[in-house]
C-alpha positions as CSV (number, residue, x, y, z in Angstrom):
1,X,30.4,10.2,-15.9
2,X,28.8,9.0,-12.6
3,X,25.2,9.6,-11.7
4,X,24.3,12.2,-9.2
5,X,23.9,10.7,-5.7
6,X,20.8,12.8,-5.2
7,X,18.2,14.1,-7.6
8,X,16.0,17.2,-7.3
9,X,12.8,18.2,-9.1
10,X,10.0,20.6,-8.4
11,X,6.4,19.7,-9.2
12,X,4.0,22.6,-8.5
13,X,4.8,23.6,-4.9
14,X,6.5,20.3,-4.0
15,X,10.2,19.6,-4.1
16,X,11.1,16.0,-4.6
17,X,14.5,14.8,-3.4
18,X,15.5,11.3,-4.5
19,X,18.4,9.4,-2.9
20,X,20.0,8.0,-6.1
21,X,22.4,5.2,-5.3
22,X,20.1,2.3,-6.0
23,X,23.0,-0.3,-6.5
24,X,23.9,0.3,-2.9
25,X,20.3,0.6,-1.7
26,X,20.8,4.3,-1.4
27,X,23.3,3.9,1.4
28,X,24.8,7.1,2.8
29,X,28.1,8.1,1.2
30,X,29.6,11.5,1.6
31,X,28.3,12.7,-1.8
32,X,24.8,11.5,-1.0
33,X,24.8,13.2,2.4
34,X,26.1,16.5,1.0
35,X,23.6,16.2,-1.8
36,X,20.7,15.9,0.5
37,X,21.8,18.9,2.5
38,X,22.3,20.9,-0.7
39,X,18.8,20.0,-2.0
40,X,17.2,20.8,1.3
41,X,18.8,24.2,1.2
42,X,17.6,24.7,-2.3
43,X,14.0,23.9,-1.3
44,X,14.3,26.3,1.7
45,X,15.5,29.1,-0.6
46,X,12.9,28.6,-3.3
47,X,9.8,30.7,-2.6
48,X,7.7,28.6,-4.9
49,X,8.4,25.4,-2.9
50,X,6.1,24.9,0.1
51,X,6.7,21.2,0.9
52,X,9.5,18.7,0.4
53,X,9.3,14.9,-0.3
54,X,12.3,12.6,0.2
55,X,12.3,9.1,-1.3
56,X,14.7,6.5,-2.7
57,X,15.5,5.3,-6.2
58,X,15.1,1.6,-6.9
59,X,14.0,-0.9,-4.3
60,X,15.2,0.8,-1.2
61,X,14.5,4.1,0.7
62,X,17.9,4.1,2.4
63,X,19.9,1.1,3.8
64,X,21.9,3.4,6.2
65,X,25.5,4.2,6.1
66,X,27.7,3.0,3.3
67,X,30.0,0.6,5.2
68,X,32.6,0.7,2.5
69,X,32.8,4.4,2.7
70,X,33.0,4.3,6.5
71,X,35.8,1.8,6.3
72,X,37.7,4.3,4.1
73,X,37.6,6.9,6.9
74,X,40.9,6.2,8.6
75,X,41.1,8.8,11.4
76,X,38.8,9.6,14.3
77,X,38.5,13.2,12.9
78,X,37.4,11.9,9.5
79,X,34.8,9.6,11.1
80,X,33.5,12.4,13.4
81,X,33.2,14.8,10.5
82,X,31.1,12.3,8.5
83,X,28.7,11.6,11.4
84,X,28.4,15.3,12.0
85,X,27.4,15.7,8.3
86,X,24.8,12.9,8.6
87,X,23.4,14.6,11.7
88,X,23.2,17.9,9.7
89,X,20.6,16.3,7.4
90,X,18.1,15.7,10.3
91,X,18.8,19.0,11.9
92,X,18.1,20.7,8.6
93,X,14.8,18.8,8.2
94,X,13.8,19.7,11.7
95,X,14.7,23.4,11.3
96,X,13.4,23.7,7.7
97,X,10.5,26.2,7.5
98,X,8.7,23.9,5.2
99,X,7.2,20.4,6.0
100,X,9.2,17.4,4.9
101,X,7.6,14.1,4.0
102,X,9.4,10.7,3.9
103,X,8.0,8.5,1.1
104,X,9.5,5.2,2.1
105,X,9.4,3.0,-1.0
106,X,11.6,0.2,0.3
107,X,13.8,-0.9,3.2
108,X,14.7,1.8,5.7
109,X,17.6,0.5,7.8
110,X,20.0,2.2,10.3
111,X,20.4,5.8,9.4
112,X,17.7,5.4,6.8
113,X,15.2,4.4,9.4
114,X,16.2,7.5,11.4
115,X,16.1,9.8,8.4
116,X,12.5,8.6,7.7
117,X,11.2,9.4,11.2
118,X,13.1,12.7,11.4
119,X,10.7,13.9,8.7
120,X,7.5,15.7,9.7
121,X,5.3,13.0,8.0
122,X,6.1,9.5,6.9
123,X,4.3,7.3,4.5
124,X,5.4,3.8,3.5
125,X,4.7,1.0,1.0
126,X,3.0,-2.0,2.7
127,X,6.0,-4.3,2.0
128,X,8.6,-2.1,3.6
129,X,10.8,-3.1,6.6
130,X,12.2,-0.7,9.1
131,X,15.3,-1.9,10.9
132,X,17.5,-0.3,13.6
133,X,20.4,-2.3,12.2
134,X,23.3,-0.6,14.0
135,X,24.2,-3.3,16.5
136,X,24.4,-5.9,13.7
137,X,27.5,-4.0,12.4
138,X,28.9,-3.0,15.8
139,X,27.7,0.6,15.8
140,X,25.4,2.7,17.9
141,X,22.6,4.7,16.3
142,X,23.2,8.0,14.5
143,X,21.3,10.4,12.3
144,X,19.2,11.6,15.2
145,X,17.9,8.2,16.2
146,X,18.3,8.6,19.9
147,X,16.2,11.8,19.8
148,X,13.5,10.9,17.3
149,X,12.8,7.2,18.0
150,X,12.2,7.6,21.8
151,X,10.0,10.6,21.2
152,X,7.9,8.6,18.7
153,X,7.6,5.2,20.3
154,X,8.6,5.7,24.0
155,X,11.8,4.8,25.8
156,X,11.2,1.1,26.3
157,X,10.1,0.4,22.7
158,X,13.0,2.5,21.4
159,X,15.5,0.5,23.4
160,X,13.9,-2.8,22.2
161,X,14.2,-1.8,18.6
162,X,17.8,-0.6,19.0
163,X,19.0,-3.5,21.1
164,X,17.5,-6.3,19.0
165,X,17.7,-4.8,15.5
166,X,14.6,-6.8,14.6
167,X,12.7,-5.9,11.4
168,X,9.5,-3.9,11.8
169,X,6.9,-4.3,9.2
170,X,5.1,-1.3,7.7
171,X,1.9,-2.4,9.4
172,X,3.6,-2.5,12.8
173,X,5.4,0.8,12.1
174,X,2.0,2.4,11.5
175,X,0.7,1.0,14.9
176,X,3.8,2.4,16.6
177,X,3.2,5.8,15.0
178,X,6.4,5.6,13.0
179,X,4.5,6.1,9.8
180,X,1.3,8.1,9.2
181,X,-0.2,5.6,6.7
182,X,0.7,2.5,4.6
183,X,-0.2,2.1,0.9
184,X,0.3,-0.5,-1.8
185,X,3.7,0.0,-3.5
186,X,2.0,1.0,-6.8
187,X,-0.2,3.6,-5.0
188,X,2.5,5.1,-2.7
189,X,3.8,7.9,-5.0
190,X,0.3,9.1,-6.1
191,X,-1.0,9.0,-2.5
192,X,2.0,10.9,-1.1
193,X,2.0,13.5,-3.9
194,X,-1.7,14.0,-3.4
195,X,-1.1,14.7,0.3
196,X,1.9,17.0,-0.5
197,X,-0.2,18.9,-3.0
198,X,-3.0,19.4,-0.5
199,X,-0.6,20.8,2.1
200,X,1.1,22.9,-0.5
201,X,-2.2,24.5,-1.4
202,X,-2.7,25.8,2.2
203,X,-1.2,28.9,3.8
204,X,2.6,28.4,3.9
205,X,3.3,30.8,6.8
206,X,0.6,29.1,9.0
207,X,2.2,25.7,8.1
208,X,5.6,27.0,8.9
209,X,4.7,28.4,12.3
210,X,2.7,25.3,13.2
211,X,5.8,23.1,12.4
212,X,8.0,25.4,14.5
213,X,5.6,25.3,17.5
214,X,5.0,21.5,17.4
215,X,8.7,20.8,17.1
216,X,9.5,22.9,20.2
217,X,8.9,20.0,22.6
218,X,10.6,21.7,25.5
219,X,8.3,24.7,25.7
220,X,6.2,25.3,28.8
221,X,2.5,26.0,28.6
222,X,3.2,29.7,29.2
223,X,5.9,29.8,26.5
224,X,3.5,28.1,24.1
225,X,0.7,30.5,24.8
226,X,3.1,33.4,24.3
227,X,4.2,31.9,21.0
228,X,0.6,31.5,19.9
């Protein structure tokens, strides 16, 4: 019996989603993608859950798309459906009424990089590398990268990272505002869970409305004041 590609547990008010394909560095297969979406929906529908944390099993956060699985998609429609599913993850994170934290415990490459920055908050171990690795395998970015990366680091820096596929250290990622803070690997989980517990202890409706307002980048001042 094969292991589940994603794991789910609730600790207090925090739902922890673990990408669980460590042998492939938690690369995105169809079962992993569908599992993440399923677990995000479970967290949304659980009134006890107030915040979600996403992390990876083993030595990686997520190495991006599973190239073997991608090679197995023979038709354009199959490939399109897979990319749409991948995009559904970041759309679900964006629209979730509860905050989502990326706990980046190891390499975050390609779609894994974009998954991390699609989360509301991102914390990384100090030995982590972030890589927009798409051009190295003849692909253009997916998993919301065109949207989230430029909004986070600006157009010129986003283009540089996408065009060169150079590794970004956790320390540089913090300077670029890709991550909120960097911790020693052995401290990461405790620090992130402490932050999650602190947020989970606050008013959930206020947090939900704040996330919605901040995510609505296109709102004018008048629309924002009306929302407030």
